[in-house]
N, C-alpha and C positions, 0 to 999 in steps of 0.2 A: 825405349823408342829408337827407331832407326835414325840415321843421319838425314835421310831424305823424307821429310814429312810432306803430305799434301796440305793445302790450305785448310780443308775440312778437318783433317786429323789434328793440326796445330790448334785450330779454333776449338774443337771439342776438348782437347787436352787443357787449354786455358780455361774454358768454361767450367770444367771439372775442378780445376785448382781454385777458382774463385768461389765455387759453391762449398768447398771444403775449408775455406779460410777460417781462422779462429773466430772472426766475426763474419759469418757467411753472407754471401751476396745472393740475391735473386738474379738470374741471368737469362736474357732473351737474345737469341741469335738473329742476325739479319733484320734488325728492327729499324723501320723508318723513323727518324727523329726530327725531320724537318721536311716540309713539302716545297718550300720556297726559300732558298734553292733546295732541290731534292737531296737529301742526305740520308744514307742508310748505314747504320753502325754495324760492324761485324758482330760485336757483343755490346749490349747495353746492360749495365749492372746497377743494382739498387740494393742498398743495405736493407735488412729486414726491419730495422727501426728507422722510420722516415726522418726522425729528428736528428739523426747522427750527422749526415752530410748529404750533399747533392749526389746525383747519379754520376756514373762513370762510363765513358765510351771507350772501348778498346778496339783499336784498328790493327788487325792482324796482317802482317806482311811476311811473305815467304821468300820473296826475291828482292835483291837490292834494286833492280830496275823498277819494280812496282813501288817500293818505298820512295825512291828518288823522284819518280813521276808524281806521286802524291805531294811530296814536299815542294817540288817546283811549281805545280799547278795551284797550290794554296788551298786545295780541297779540304784539308784538315782544319782550316780556320772556320769553316761552316759549323763545326762541332762545338767550338768554344762558347758560342752564345746559348748552348743547350745544356752542356754538362762539362765535367772535368774530362780531359782527354789523355789517353795513354796509347803509345804505339807498342805493339807486341811482336816480337820476331825471334828467330833462332839466334844463338850466340854468333858473334863475328860477322853479322850481316852489315852492321854499321857501328860507328863510334857514337858515344853519348853526345859528343860535341856537334854531330850532324843533325841531331834532333832538336827542333825549336825549344827554347826555354819554357814556353807556355805549356808544353806537353810533357807527360811523364813517360817513362820507359820501363817495360818489363821484358826480360830476356829469358829464353828457354835454353838451358845448357844441359849437359848430361845428367845432372841431378835434379832437374825440375826448373820451375820458374823463379826468377829473382828480380826484385825491383832494383833498377839502376838509378832511377829518379822517381820519387813519389809524386802522385797526383796533387795538383794545387786546388784543393777543394774550397779554400777560402775565396779564390777568384772565380769559382764556378757559380752560375745562377742556380737558384732553387728550381726544381722541376716544375714545369707548367702542367696544368690539367691535361693538355694535349699529350704531353710526354708520358704521364701516368697511364692514360688511356691506351696509347700505342704499346707501352710495355705490357699492360694487361692483355691486350688482344693478341700480341705476338706470343707471349708466354703461354696463353691458353691454347692457341692454335698448335704450338709446338708440343705441349704436353699431350694433346689429343693424338697428334701424329706419332709420338713416342709410344703411346698405349697401343695404337693400331699396329705399329711395327712389332712390339713385344708380344702382344696377345692376339693379333689378328682381328681386333674389334675395338670399339670406342673405350671400353673400360675392362678392367681385369675380371675374369669370371668369378662369380660368387658361389657360395655353397647352394645346393638345391633348395634348401629351406628359404634362403634369402631370395633366390631367383623366383620362387613361387610367391613370396610376399610382394616383390617388385611387380611381377606380372599381374597379380591380383589387384594392385593398387592403382595401376596406370589407367587413367580415364574414369575411374570410379570414385576417386576421392574428391571431396569438396572442402574448401577452406572451413575450418572450424573457428568460431569466435573464441579468442583466447584472452580477451580483455575488453575494457570499456571503449577503447579507441578503434576497435575493429569495425570496418564498414564493408558490407558485402558488395560485390560488383553490381548487384541488382537493386541495392537500396537507393533511395532518392535523397538521402542525407537527412538532416534534422535530428531531433533527439529521440 
């Protein structure tokens, strides 16, 4: 990677690193994590096993001015009631001592990302149903966008046989009763 990365490149690089972790994370970019006050995480990460730990918000900074502005304004405190927080930036942007003790720090050097201070998951709240919903909606929207970018359509192309099966089944299939608990949309209930 070059010495001068854009915010998007740095964010994509970090998202890729988190997804390749030995205990992989599900990652959503630019995810609203709170509406009052409005807080949008650069990256919202969740372990694949929900019982392992709370979610992690990564705030990506590419300039010292942006980092210091966030630190002075206290904007970062809005994230602490939602998830564990970590700042992420290129090496030599700031010293560990400049980052609040409540936040973790992951730094990008010439060999990749390295944790300077690990997240404090014990102090972070468990995710709310709102946060799970925001994560799912954001990730779903982003995966559809990535498929459109990669394939020029909503989903990857299928074989002709599969395409004909899909085309033949759309609008023609009706739910089939698969068990005693099945209730058709037109039934009135009862036994």
